[in-house]
MIKOL-106124 format. One line per 4 residues: number of its first residue (from 1); their letters; for each residue x, y, z of C-alpha. Coordinates in Angstrom, 3 decimals. Layout:
NUM	A	X,Y,Z  ...
# end
This chain:
1	MATP	5.605,-46.210,-20.179  8.671,-48.433,-19.788  8.078,-52.014,-18.715  7.816,-52.215,-14.895
5	QNGF	10.764,-53.995,-13.288  8.697,-55.674,-10.600  8.052,-59.387,-10.201  4.406,-59.093,-9.190
9	LNSL	3.565,-56.869,-12.157  5.531,-59.052,-14.557  3.652,-62.134,-13.316  0.368,-60.669,-14.597
13	PSAT	-1.005,-61.693,-17.998  -0.612,-58.977,-20.606  -4.356,-58.241,-20.700  -4.477,-57.711,-16.938
17	LALL	-1.324,-55.591,-16.883  -2.821,-53.454,-19.641  -5.787,-52.661,-17.373  -3.466,-51.539,-14.581
21	TPHL	-0.750,-49.747,-16.581  -2.660,-46.474,-17.233  -2.949,-46.037,-13.464  0.686,-46.788,-12.573
25	QRSD	2.811,-43.853,-11.515  6.593,-44.042,-11.198  8.220,-42.371,-8.197  11.717,-42.055,-6.771
29	LPLS	11.270,-42.889,-3.104  13.648,-41.148,-0.680  15.232,-42.903,2.265  13.024,-43.118,5.392
33	REVH	9.786,-42.117,3.680  6.734,-43.869,5.138  4.510,-44.908,2.239  2.050,-46.561,4.650
37	VVDE	1.519,-45.919,8.355  0.166,-48.648,10.612  -3.617,-48.459,11.170  -4.032,-45.626,8.669
41	AIDA	-6.016,-45.923,5.439  -4.098,-47.109,2.375  -4.571,-44.819,-0.611  -1.962,-46.388,-2.905
45	VWFP	-0.496,-49.828,-3.535  3.282,-49.865,-4.109  5.356,-52.032,-6.473  9.084,-51.489,-5.725
49	ETAL	11.635,-51.706,-8.534  14.959,-50.599,-7.055  13.624,-49.383,-3.698  13.316,-51.624,-0.645
53	LSML	10.463,-51.294,1.844  10.649,-52.496,5.433  7.402,-53.504,7.108  7.725,-52.320,10.696
57	VPAR	5.465,-53.452,13.534  5.502,-51.018,16.471  5.306,-51.852,20.178  3.643,-49.698,22.825
61	SGDS	7.133,-48.821,24.090  7.791,-47.008,20.833  10.250,-49.605,19.577  9.578,-51.425,16.329
65	VEAA	10.687,-54.660,14.690  10.842,-55.477,11.005  8.288,-58.160,10.139  9.100,-58.352,6.410
69	MIGR	10.893,-56.631,3.564  9.428,-55.980,0.137  11.576,-55.310,-2.888  11.324,-55.790,-6.621
73	EGVA	9.705,-59.203,-6.187  6.582,-57.976,-4.437  3.875,-55.502,-3.580  3.005,-53.441,-0.502
77	GLIE	-0.534,-52.643,0.584  -2.402,-54.929,-1.787  -3.379,-57.501,0.826  -4.807,-54.845,3.140
81	TAGS	-6.557,-53.213,0.176  -8.361,-56.509,-0.364  -9.412,-56.508,3.290  -9.789,-53.696,5.816
85	GRAS	-8.125,-51.040,3.679  -5.843,-50.070,6.585  -2.123,-50.723,6.908  -1.172,-53.638,9.147
89	ATAL	2.407,-52.298,9.434  4.353,-49.148,8.668  6.044,-49.429,5.265  9.313,-47.519,5.510
93	VQVD	11.725,-46.922,2.636  14.911,-48.601,3.856  16.758,-48.401,0.520  15.886,-45.418,-1.659
97	GAAR	15.036,-46.019,-5.284  12.298,-46.356,-7.875  8.832,-47.776,-7.346  5.481,-47.671,-9.076
101	SAPA	2.162,-47.074,-7.370  -1.487,-47.483,-8.253  -4.545,-46.077,-6.480  -5.980,-48.522,-3.955
105	AVCR	-9.431,-48.014,-5.476  -8.170,-49.234,-8.866  -6.608,-52.335,-7.330  -9.780,-53.014,-5.370
109	RLLR	-11.802,-52.853,-8.579  -9.386,-55.237,-10.344  -9.612,-57.645,-7.429  -13.352,-57.703,-7.931
113	DDEA	-13.493,-57.771,-11.725  -10.319,-59.467,-12.998  -9.728,-63.110,-12.069  -6.033,-63.098,-13.034
117	FAQA	-5.348,-60.101,-10.791  -7.184,-61.785,-7.922  -5.168,-64.978,-8.406  -1.908,-63.017,-8.426
121	TWRA	-2.985,-61.360,-5.186  -3.615,-64.747,-3.583  -0.118,-65.833,-4.639  1.261,-62.736,-2.934
125	VEFQ	-0.758,-63.584,0.195  0.620,-67.121,0.184  4.181,-65.881,-0.167  3.883,-63.349,2.648
129	MTEA	2.339,-65.966,4.945  5.118,-68.427,4.120  7.790,-65.809,4.686  6.250,-64.751,8.018
133	RQSA	6.174,-68.343,9.272  9.743,-68.947,8.173  10.854,-65.726,9.847  9.231,-66.827,13.118
137	LCQA	11.187,-70.089,12.941  14.357,-68.179,12.061  13.982,-65.770,14.968  13.487,-68.624,17.442
141	LHPV	16.088,-71.128,16.270  18.905,-69.559,14.269  22.006,-67.722,15.533  22.289,-63.971,15.061
145	EERL	25.204,-64.226,12.615  23.236,-66.547,10.300  20.155,-64.335,10.513  22.194,-61.211,9.751
149	ARWL	23.816,-62.895,6.747  20.410,-64.052,5.522  18.890,-60.592,5.811  21.786,-58.903,4.036
153	IECH	21.757,-61.336,1.116  17.959,-61.050,0.858  18.296,-57.274,0.766  20.953,-57.585,-1.927
157	DRVG	18.668,-59.847,-4.003  15.598,-57.664,-3.690  17.255,-54.442,-4.848  18.971,-56.102,-7.810
161	GRSP	22.470,-56.356,-6.363  22.829,-52.660,-5.571  25.870,-51.802,-3.476  26.625,-50.124,-1.173
165	LPLT	23.380,-50.194,0.801  22.331,-47.401,3.196  21.874,-49.549,6.306  22.342,-48.225,9.836
169	QEFL	23.130,-50.211,12.978  19.852,-48.968,14.436  17.848,-50.429,11.606  19.772,-53.714,11.527
173	AAML	19.102,-54.054,15.249  15.371,-53.479,14.706  15.379,-56.018,11.898  17.061,-58.706,14.016
177	GVQR	15.399,-57.834,17.314  18.763,-57.372,19.094  20.834,-54.569,20.584  22.993,-52.344,18.385
181	TTVN	26.116,-53.600,20.162  25.184,-57.126,19.046  24.794,-55.989,15.444  28.164,-54.247,15.621
185	AFAH	29.861,-57.394,16.922  28.503,-59.705,14.253  28.923,-57.184,11.432  32.567,-56.962,12.519
189	LLQK	32.891,-60.752,12.207  31.472,-60.686,8.676  33.764,-57.823,7.777  36.794,-59.593,9.211
193	AGLI	35.915,-62.620,7.047  36.042,-60.383,3.958  32.318,-60.727,3.221  31.183,-57.135,3.780
197	RYSR	32.526,-53.633,4.313  30.528,-51.610,6.816  31.047,-47.999,7.845  28.785,-45.164,9.021
201	GSLQ	25.483,-46.470,7.740  26.864,-47.762,4.451  27.231,-51.485,3.850  28.893,-53.068,0.825
205	ILDT	28.693,-56.794,0.114  32.107,-57.958,-1.099  31.478,-61.696,-1.450  27.874,-62.591,-2.307
209	EGLA	28.443,-66.346,-2.460  30.425,-66.368,0.772  27.737,-64.381,2.561  25.058,-66.731,1.217
213	RRAC	26.963,-69.682,2.690  26.906,-67.980,6.102  23.129,-67.431,5.884  20.711,-69.838,7.519
217	ECRD	18.535,-72.258,5.542  15.633,-69.800,5.545  17.027,-67.863,2.603  16.816,-70.914,0.338
221	VVRG	13.389,-71.911,1.676  11.897,-68.470,1.027  13.621,-68.117,-2.338  12.361,-71.527,-3.464
225	HRQR	8.786,-70.687,-2.523  9.004,-67.329,-4.283  10.238,-69.098,-7.404  7.398,-71.639,-7.325
229	LGLL	4.887,-68.802,-7.133  6.501,-66.940,-10.018  7.226,-63.843,-7.905  10.605,-63.126,-9.420
233	HAEP	12.094,-60.073,-11.032  12.019,-60.833,-14.746  12.376,-59.388,-18.170  9.095,-58.526,-19.917
237	RRET	6.974,-61.636,-20.344  5.953,-62.904,-23.738  2.950,-64.998,-24.639  2.896,-67.911,-27.048
241	QAGG	0.140,-70.216,-28.180  0.446,-73.890,-27.243  -2.432,-76.134,-28.236  -4.770,-73.169,-28.306
245	TVVQ	-3.871,-72.129,-24.746  -2.015,-68.949,-23.896  1.161,-69.794,-21.984  3.089,-67.159,-20.028
249	MSAS	6.867,-67.442,-20.481  9.451,-65.437,-18.583  12.454,-64.327,-20.599  14.773,-64.607,-17.609
253	RTMD	14.891,-65.025,-13.857  17.660,-62.714,-12.892  16.764,-62.317,-9.256  17.637,-65.755,-7.985
257	R	20.656,-66.609,-10.046
# end
């Protein structure tokens, strides 16, 4: 099996990854597939590579808001697998692409029996908690244009710079918690500035650095925390001996360049 292109998997020591690898299955996830449904039992844990998952929290009205996105840096369903075993949000494929999955029962056994896997899971928990808190601050304090720019550049990062992206006004509105007319107005401003090209559910980022400058501070805060936790897309990790201790070394950190 080819080396997984997922930051969580690549953060695992080789011995731990070897325990999980026989159970990993590669899939091409189509747009709009729900890999988890809120309150339903989780049967598989997902590790995106080029796909992007949106974690949607539904309201009684039937509307939903995106609480988080998970791309090649992370993992979906592992935290719930360690707890209730039921999805806390609906995980919807927002950008189609490749992902790997492992049975929830296998991950639950590794959580119990393998300390390195358990520690990696706690790092993922810490990152998702940090991101959720930062998103709450962002939603309350930052202008829509800055939040839109932040989300688009985050999406770009987490799918490895893929362009164009299949993003609809409806979904962008759900992500930002605003009306579609508001999304249209601010997307038009970004397009007029030469940062994006947006048409009929297809969005192309033309100026990554310019868009990043328009984004609020939250992008850098979240990215910095992800880097400290080692949850980055990376080349296969190699191990060297230093003073008798095994040291994990990442060959590159392409995601946050």
